[in-house]
Every structure is written in C-alpha cells, then in structure tokens.
C-alpha positions in Angstrom: 20.4 8.9 20.3 22.8 6.6 21.7 22.2 3.2 22.8 23.8 2.5 26.4 25.1 1.4 28.3 25.5 -1.8 26.8 27.6 -4.7 28.3 30.0 -6.6 26.4 28.5 -8.4 24.2 30.7 -12.2 25.5 29.9 -11.3 28.7 25.7 -11.3 27.7 26.5 -14.6 25.7 28.1 -16.4 28.7 25.8 -15.4 31.3 22.7 -16.8 28.9 24.4 -20.0 28.3 25.2 -20.6 32.0 21.1 -19.4 33.2 20.0 -21.4 30.6 21.9 -24.4 31.5 22.3 -24.4 35.3 26.1 -25.1 34.7 29.0 -23.2 34.4 30.8 -26.7 32.6 28.0 -27.3 29.9 27.8 -23.4 29.1 31.9 -24.0 28.4 31.5 -27.1 26.6 28.5 -25.2 24.4 31.0 -21.6 24.1 33.9 -23.9 23.7 35.4 -22.4 26.2 37.3 -22.9 29.6 35.2 -22.7 32.6 37.6 -20.1 33.7 36.5 -17.9 30.8 33.1 -18.0 31.7 33.4 -17.3 35.2 35.0 -14.3 34.7 32.9 -13.3 31.4 29.9 -13.0 34.1 31.7 -11.6 37.3 32.6 -8.5 34.1 29.1 -8.9 33.5 28.5 -8.9 37.5 30.8 -5.7 38.2 29.2 -3.7 36.1 26.0 -4.0 36.4 27.1 -3.9 40.5 24.9 -6.7 41.2 24.4 -10.2 41.7 23.3 -12.1 38.9 24.0 -16.0 40.0 23.9 -17.7 43.3 27.4 -19.8 43.4 26.6 -23.2 45.4 29.2 -26.3 44.9 27.4 -28.2 42.9 24.9 -26.0 41.0 24.4 -22.4 39.3 21.1 -21.0 40.8 19.6 -17.2 39.5 19.3 -14.9 41.8 15.9 -12.6 41.6 17.3 -10.2 39.6 19.4 -12.8 38.1 16.1 -14.3 36.5 14.8 -10.8 35.3 18.0 -9.9 33.6 18.4 -13.5 32.0 14.5 -13.2 30.5 15.4 -9.7 28.8 18.7 -10.7 27.7 17.6 -14.2 26.1 14.5 -12.3 24.1 17.4 -9.7 22.9 19.4 -12.5 22.0 16.8 -14.5 19.6 16.0 -11.1 18.8 19.4 -10.8 17.1 19.9 -14.5 16.4 16.4 -14.7 14.1 17.3 -11.1 12.7 20.5 -12.5 11.5 19.5 -15.7 10.2 16.8 -14.2 8.4 19.1 -11.6 5.8 21.2 -14.8 5.9 18.7 -17.1 4.4 17.9 -14.8 2.1 21.7 -14.7 1.0 21.7 -18.2 0.8 23.1 -19.9 -2.3 19.6 -20.4 -3.1 18.1 -17.8 -3.0 17.6 -14.5 -5.0 16.4 -11.2 -3.7 15.2 -9.7 -6.3 14.4 -5.3 -6.5 11.8 -3.7 -8.7 8.9 -1.5 -8.9 5.1 -2.3 -8.0 3.8 -2.1 -11.6 7.1 -4.3 -13.2 6.4 -7.0 -10.1 2.4 -7.5 -10.3 1.8 -6.6 -14.0 5.5 -8.1 -16.1 7.7 -9.9 -13.6 5.3 -12.2 -11.5 3.3 -13.5 -14.1 6.6 -15.1 -16.0 7.4 -16.4 -12.3 6.2 -20.0 -12.8 8.1 -20.0 -15.9 11.2 -19.4 -14.2 10.5 -22.1 -11.6 9.6 -25.0 -13.7 13.2 -24.7 -14.8 15.1 -24.0 -11.9 13.8 -26.4 -9.1 15.4 -25.4 -5.5 15.5 -21.7 -5.8 14.0 -19.3 -4.0 12.8 -16.1 -4.9 12.0 -12.6 -2.9 10.7 -9.8 -4.8 10.3 -7.0 -2.7 8.6 -3.2 -4.5 10.9 -0.1 -4.0 9.3 2.6 -6.4 10.7 5.9 -6.8 13.9 5.1 -6.7 16.6 7.7 -6.0 19.4 5.5 -6.0 19.4 2.7 -7.5 23.4 1.1 -6.3 21.5 1.3 -2.8 19.1 -0.9 -3.5 19.3 -4.0 -1.0 18.9 -7.1 -3.9 20.4 -9.3 -5.9 19.2 -8.5 -9.4 16.8 -5.4 -9.9 14.8 -4.4 -12.7 13.0 -1.1 -14.1 12.8 0.7 -16.5 15.1 3.5 -17.4 15.6 6.4 -19.7 19.1 6.2 -19.8 21.2 3.8 -17.6 21.8 4.7 -14.6 25.4 5.6 -13.5 28.2 4.0 -11.1 26.0 0.3 -11.5 26.4 -2.5 -13.9 23.3 -2.9 -16.4 22.1 -4.8 -19.0 18.4 -3.9 -21.6 16.4 -6.2 -21.3 13.8 -5.0 -24.5 12.3 -1.3 -25.4 9.1 -0.1 -24.2 6.4 1.6 -26.7 3.4 3.5 -25.2 0.0 3.4 -25.8 -3.3 4.6 -25.1 -6.0 1.8 -24.4 -9.6 1.0 -22.7 -11.8 -2.2 -22.4 -14.1 -3.0 -24.6 -16.9 -1.8 -23.3 -15.4 1.9 -23.2 -14.9 1.6 -26.2 -18.5 1.1 -26.6 -19.4 3.5 -25.3 -17.2 5.8 -27.5 -18.0 5.3 -30.2 -16.3 8.4 -31.8 -12.8 7.6 -30.2 -11.1 6.5 -33.2 -8.0 9.0 -33.0 -5.9 10.9 -30.0 -7.7 14.6 -30.8 -10.9 12.1 -29.8 -9.5 11.6 -26.6 -10.9 15.1 -25.5 -14.3 13.5 -24.9 -13.4 10.7 -22.4 -12.3 10.3 -19.1 -8.0 9.9 -18.0 -6.6 7.4 -15.9 -4.1 9.2 -14.5 -1.0 8.6 -13.1 0.2 10.4 -9.4 3.5 10.8 -8.7 4.6 8.7 -11.5 8.2 7.8 -11.6 10.9 10.5 -12.8 11.5 7.9 -16.4 8.1 7.2 -16.9 5.2 9.3 -19.5 2.6 11.3 -18.2 -0.6 12.1 -20.7 1.2 15.3 -20.9 4.5 13.8 -21.6 3.4 11.4 -24.2 1.2 14.1 -26.9 4.6 16.0 -26.5 6.2 12.8 -27.8 3.9 12.2 -30.4 4.2 15.4 -32.1 0.2 15.9 -31.3 -0.9 19.3 -30.2 -2.4 18.1 -26.3 -6.1 18.3 -25.4 -7.7 18.1 -22.1 -10.0 15.3 -21.0 -13.2 15.8 -20.2 -12.6 14.3 -16.1 -9.5 12.4 -14.8 -9.5 9.8 -12.4 -6.2 10.3 -10.3 -4.2 7.2 -8.7 -0.9 7.1 -7.5 0.1 3.4 -8.1 0.2 1.8 -12.2 -1.6 -1.5 -11.3 -4.3 0.2 -10.1 -4.7 2.7 -13.4 -5.3 -0.9 -15.6 -7.2 -2.4 -12.6 -9.8 1.0 -13.2 -9.3 0.4 -17.2 -10.0 -3.2 -17.0 -12.6 -2.3 -14.9 -14.1 0.3 -17.8 -13.6 3.8 -16.2 -11.3 5.1 -18.9 -8.7 5.4 -21.0 -5.4 4.5 -19.3 -1.8 4.8 -20.9 -0.7 1.4 -21.9 3.1 -0.3 -21.3 3.1 -2.4 -24.0 5.9 -4.9 -22.0 3.2 -4.8 -19.3 -0.7 -4.9 -21.4 0.1 -7.5 -23.9 -1.1 -10.0 -22.0 -4.3 -7.7 -21.5 -4.5 -7.5 -25.1 -4.1 -10.5 -26.1 -7.3 -12.1 -23.8 -9.3 -8.8 -25.5 -9.8 -7.6 -21.5 -7.9 -4.0 -23.3 -7.7 -2.5 -26.1 -5.8 0.3 -28.2 -9.2 2.9 -29.6 -6.3 5.0 -31.3 -3.5 3.8 -33.5 -0.4 6.7 -31.9 1.8 5.2 -30.5 5.1 6.4 -28.3 8.6 4.8 -28.9 10.2 5.3 -26.0 14.3 5.0 -26.0 14.0 4.0 -22.5 14.6 0.0 -21.6 13.9 -2.2 -18.9 17.2 -3.1 -17.7 18.7 -5.7 -15.1 20.6 -3.6 -12.5 23.4 -5.7 -11.0 24.9 -4.0 -7.7 28.5 -5.0 -7.0 28.8 -7.4 -3.7 29.4 -11.3 -3.2 25.8 -12.2 -4.3 28.1 -11.7 -8.2 29.5 -15.2 -6.9 26.1 -17.7 -6.2 25.3 -19.9 -9.1 21.4 -19.0 -8.3 21.9 -15.0 -9.3 23.5 -15.8 -12.1 20.9 -18.2 -13.6 18.0 -15.9 -12.4 20.1 -13.0 -13.9 20.1 -15.2 -17.6 16.6 -16.0 -16.9 15.3 -12.4 -17.3 17.5 -11.8 -20.1 14.9 -14.2 -22.7 12.3 -12.1 -21.4 11.1 -9.3 -24.1 
C-alpha cells in the first residue's frame, strides 16, 4: 500500500529545526541555508496541510497547538530514520565487516575461531548474521559469506576454504551402551539424530548410505531436529548417533566428547566457500583482511 500523504522532506527538516530551536535564523544557520528558504519551506508545509504550525512574532517563533503535536511526530519519525541510517552506515564503515553464514557454521565453526582473528586484527568490528536455506547467495546483505556448497553458486565470486567429509559420531557414553556398533550396518540398532529441513547441499542419512555404497538400513528410532547445532548438542548429551561434518565436529573429536563408532566416511565433492557479493565493500581494507584470514582456515 502506498504511504500517503507525505510532506516534502526539505520542508519537514526545516520545520523540525525551526520548532526545536525556536528561531528561523538559528534553523537557517544549522541547515546552512537562508532564513527566507526556511520560511518558504515551512509555508509550503502549512499550505499542504491546511493548518498553521507556527505563531510568528517579531522576537520568537512559537508552535501552535497543532504545530506542537506535529513536531513530536515529525521529530520521532526523523530520529527513527536517522537511527536506521546510522545503523547501516555503521556496518559499512572502514572498520566493520558483516559476515553471513549458516547457523551451524556460525556456532560450530566460525565463532570458536574468531578470537584468533581478533588477536591479530585490532580495530575491526565483526557482525555475524546467520541465514539458513539461502535461495540466492547474490542477495545476501553482507560483505562476505561462508557456506558449504556442492558446487560454486553462479553469479558470485567464490573461493574454496576446504573440502568436507561426513561420518557418524556419538558420545563415548552412548557407544558404551551399544557395544555391538562396529560398522555402518550396525546403525540399525541405534537412535539416529535426524536433521529436518536440511539445506539442499547438506547430506541426509539416506544420502550418506547411498553415497558410501552401503545398503541403507532403518534406525531403531529417530529424534528429529531442525537445527544442526541442536543435532550435535543431542549427540554430546548421549541421545543418539549423528552425522558429523568433519570441520564442524573436529574440536569435539579432539577433546574426546564425541567419537567415531564406525569407520565408514563420505568424502564429499562440496567445499566450504568464501562468497563475495559485489559492491563498494570490495575496496575496504577490513573486508580484505577478514577474507585473507578466512582462507587460512582448514
């Protein structure tokens, strides 16, 4: 629906300054225009609205009752617009970088590594935003993006960070309760932690069995979760077996909180990619520094 009626923006700014400062002269000085220009803009605003907003005297400018009411609404609207503009400008300045990624990559892969970047790069503020189920990477509102993709998405510059491998994982306590679990076929006796609504490029249990060349089996039961971070938390809590993505679960394997109960592994054709939407951010040193750092991660 079209927003109307809207006043002329210059007239609105002139009125707000005049009402706030109580003077045509001071408003003209603040806006770097003539006093006559301020008076004309407010006159246009009053003519459009069909109401007097100011009582003009020889020594001062005072708001009418209608003007007082309009001034409050006008000021709130301009402040909201200024705040929104400042927020966008803040995250597009020389010292800021906005990075888009999935919820899983953010929580399990990127965030644990950020202290390393901060130690080496003072003065750069990072803003990390999570977008799952992205349909068009070119439309992401960010300086850089990091996603797992089966193939580089079209129409956007992409640089590989690393390949990925996928294998079942569980907690040591769960494995202790399933001593018969030695091969992929034995997974039929287990509870599977199942990722609902997975991204098109991610691998499901059915995909995993098919692509490692093993006849699929059905689990004893499933726990369905719609977020991969929750899947891994459930595995850590000993609730079942999950498909572990090597780069995401490697810290848990190293500290022993997760183990690999079976040897079968899927080497995927996909990669973690740094995606770079085109735009003015390409010239910012801070964006280049973060990109270069990302490409050192394995």
